[in-house]
C-alpha atoms as a printed R data frame, in Angstrom:
    type eleno elety resid chain resno       x      y      z
1   ATOM     1    CA   MET     A     1   0.001  0.001  0.002
2   ATOM     2    CA   ASN     A     2   1.164  3.443 -0.719
3   ATOM     3    CA   ALA     A     3   0.428  6.619  1.195
4   ATOM     4    CA   SER     A     4  -2.167  7.845 -1.284
5   ATOM     5    CA   SER     A     5  -4.326  4.730 -0.955
6   ATOM     6    CA   GLN     A     6  -4.776  5.108  2.767
7   ATOM     7    CA   SER     A     7  -7.734  7.080  3.860
8   ATOM     8    CA   SER     A     8  -7.073 10.121  5.927
9   ATOM     9    CA   PRO     A     9  -9.107 10.674  9.058
10  ATOM    10    CA   VAL     A    10 -11.985 12.991  8.336
11  ATOM    11    CA   GLU     A    11 -14.028 14.533 11.073
12  ATOM    12    CA   ALA     A    12 -17.625 13.476 10.826
13  ATOM    13    CA   SER     A    13 -19.948 16.389 11.172
14  ATOM    14    CA   PRO     A    14 -23.552 15.768 12.064
15  ATOM    15    CA   GLY     A    15 -25.882 16.000  9.145
16  ATOM    16    CA   ARG     A    16 -28.716 18.411  8.809
17  ATOM    17    CA   TRP     A    17 -31.275 15.824  9.872
18  ATOM    18    CA   HIS     A    18 -29.363 15.121 13.091
19  ATOM    19    CA   THR     A    19 -29.238 18.803 13.951
20  ATOM    20    CA   PHE     A    20 -32.865 19.360 12.936
21  ATOM    21    CA   SER     A    21 -34.150 16.409 14.960
22  ATOM    22    CA   HIS     A    22 -32.353 17.581 18.097
23  ATOM    23    CA   ASP     A    23 -33.682 21.090 17.603
24  ATOM    24    CA   ILE     A    24 -37.201 19.618 17.382
25  ATOM    25    CA   VAL     A    25 -36.614 17.847 20.693
26  ATOM    26    CA   ARG     A    26 -35.230 20.993 22.320
27  ATOM    27    CA   PHE     A    27 -37.764 23.524 21.028
28  ATOM    28    CA   VAL     A    28 -40.945 21.437 20.615
29  ATOM    29    CA   VAL     A    29 -40.979 18.061 22.370
30  ATOM    30    CA   ALA     A    30 -39.209 18.972 25.630
31  ATOM    31    CA   PRO     A    31 -41.209 22.166 26.297
32  ATOM    32    CA   VAL     A    32 -44.552 20.471 25.584
33  ATOM    33    CA   VAL     A    33 -43.736 17.415 27.713
34  ATOM    34    CA   LEU     A    34 -42.445 19.570 30.552
35  ATOM    35    CA   LEU     A    35 -45.399 21.948 30.415
36  ATOM    36    CA   LEU     A    36 -47.788 19.006 30.749
37  ATOM    37    CA   SER     A    37 -45.600 17.428 33.433
38  ATOM    38    CA   GLY     A    38 -45.659 20.586 35.518
39  ATOM    39    CA   PHE     A    39 -49.426 20.769 35.091
40  ATOM    40    CA   PHE     A    40 -49.991 17.178 36.239
41  ATOM    41    CA   THR     A    41 -47.473 17.424 39.073
42  ATOM    42    CA   ALA     A    42 -49.251 20.483 40.444
43  ATOM    43    CA   ASN     A    43 -52.578 18.702 39.987
44  ATOM    44    CA   PHE     A    44 -51.286 15.800 42.068
45  ATOM    45    CA   ILE     A    45 -49.953 18.077 44.809
46  ATOM    46    CA   LEU     A    46 -53.064 20.249 45.003
47  ATOM    47    CA   SER     A    47 -55.589 17.412 44.768
48  ATOM    48    CA   GLY     A    48 -54.665 15.866 48.101
49  ATOM    49    CA   SER     A    49 -55.338 12.402 46.710
50  ATOM    50    CA   TYR     A    50 -52.061 10.757 47.635
51  ATOM    51    CA   THR     A    51 -52.730  7.142 46.721
52  ATOM    52    CA   TRP     A    52 -49.859  4.842 45.892
53  ATOM    53    CA   PRO     A    53 -50.731  4.564 42.161
54  ATOM    54    CA   ARG     A    54 -50.909  8.345 41.714
55  ATOM    55    CA   THR     A    55 -47.769  8.873 43.778
56  ATOM    56    CA   SER     A    56 -45.795  6.319 41.769
57  ATOM    57    CA   GLN     A    57 -47.059  7.815 38.490
58  ATOM    58    CA   THR     A    58 -45.983 11.273 39.583
59  ATOM    59    CA   LEU     A    59 -42.568 10.044 40.701
60  ATOM    60    CA   ALA     A    60 -42.109  8.214 37.383
61  ATOM    61    CA   LEU     A    61 -43.145 11.367 35.538
62  ATOM    62    CA   ILE     A    62 -40.624 13.484 37.452
63  ATOM    63    CA   LEU     A    63 -37.874 10.927 36.821
64  ATOM    64    CA   THR     A    64 -38.729 10.875 33.110
65  ATOM    65    CA   VAL     A    65 -38.601 14.665 32.987
66  ATOM    66    CA   LEU     A    66 -35.180 14.722 34.643
67  ATOM    67    CA   ILE     A    67 -33.831 12.122 32.210
68  ATOM    68    CA   LEU     A    68 -35.299 13.967 29.207
69  ATOM    69    CA   SER     A    69 -33.763 17.227 30.372
70  ATOM    70    CA   ARG     A    70 -30.319 15.802 30.970
71  ATOM    71    CA   GLU     A    71 -29.973 13.362 28.089
72  ATOM    72    CA   PHE     A    72 -31.757 15.135 25.270
73  ATOM    73    CA   VAL     A    73 -31.173 18.793 26.063
74  ATOM    74    CA   TYR     A    74 -28.126 19.224 28.290
75  ATOM    75    CA   LYS     A    75 -25.920 16.508 26.795
76  ATOM    76    CA   GLU     A    76 -26.902 17.454 23.250
77  ATOM    77    CA   GLN     A    77 -25.797 21.013 23.873
78  ATOM    78    CA   LEU     A    78 -22.494 19.768 25.286
79  ATOM    79    CA   SER     A    79 -21.993 17.546 22.233
80  ATOM    80    CA   ARG     A    80 -22.275 20.652 20.062
81  ATOM    81    CA   ASN     A    81 -19.181 21.982 21.852
82  ATOM    82    CA   MET     A    82 -21.090 24.573 23.813
83  ATOM    83    CA   ALA     A    83 -19.858 25.773 27.165
84  ATOM    84    CA   PRO     A    84 -21.517 24.157 30.186
85  ATOM    85    CA   ASP     A    85 -23.142 27.441 31.196
86  ATOM    86    CA   ARG     A    86 -24.728 27.710 27.729
87  ATOM    87    CA   ALA     A    87 -25.941 24.121 28.026
88  ATOM    88    CA   TRP     A    88 -27.526 24.932 31.393
89  ATOM    89    CA   SER     A    89 -29.212 27.985 29.909
90  ATOM    90    CA   ALA     A    90 -30.680 25.712 27.229
91  ATOM    91    CA   VAL     A    91 -32.043 23.457 29.986
92  ATOM    92    CA   VAL     A    92 -33.548 26.457 31.766
93  ATOM    93    CA   TYR     A    93 -35.136 27.767 28.575
94  ATOM    94    CA   SER     A    94 -36.373 24.432 27.206
95  ATOM    95    CA   CYS     A    95 -37.160 22.559 30.411
96  ATOM    96    CA   VAL     A    96 -37.390 24.578 33.603
97  ATOM    97    CA   LEU     A    97 -39.493 27.456 32.268
98  ATOM    98    CA   PRO     A    98 -42.145 25.212 30.647
99  ATOM    99    CA   TYR     A    99 -42.321 23.073 33.801
100 ATOM   100    CA   VAL     A   100 -42.848 26.132 35.996
101 ATOM   101    CA   MET     A   101 -45.406 27.499 33.529
102 ATOM   102    CA   GLY     A   102 -47.325 24.209 33.761
103 ATOM   103    CA   LEU     A   103 -47.257 24.449 37.550
104 ATOM   104    CA   LEU     A   104 -48.508 28.033 37.429
105 ATOM   105    CA   VAL     A   105 -51.306 27.199 34.982
106 ATOM   106    CA   MET     A   106 -52.592 24.462 37.287
107 ATOM   107    CA   VAL     A   107 -52.317 26.666 40.390
108 ATOM   108    CA   THR     A   108 -54.157 29.448 38.542
109 ATOM   109    CA   LEU     A   109 -56.921 27.085 37.424
110 ATOM   110    CA   TRP     A   110 -57.148 25.635 40.932
111 ATOM   111    CA   ALA     A   111 -57.529 29.105 42.467
112 ATOM   112    CA   PHE     A   112 -60.532 29.962 40.309
């Protein structure tokens, strides 16, 4: 083999679909899921019906939300070579704010 027949290492850049699909998760899926999660978590807390099935469903929902936030938002931002503080701001924007908004919607509906 000569030097010209060997392949040189080429950095693989993510394709457009990869970037687009992760943007869909960050800007559409995560906020909608977290908005609904905040709504149902507040509903559970305010209802006073603390049965084991509802408690376990709420705990599973919170665990799912934490995993979604870390794996699909935070880690994706880190894989795009963003600084950790920028990745955390993406989590706040895409995850924390919708969750809090869901909580506030339920509290507002409960008050009226």
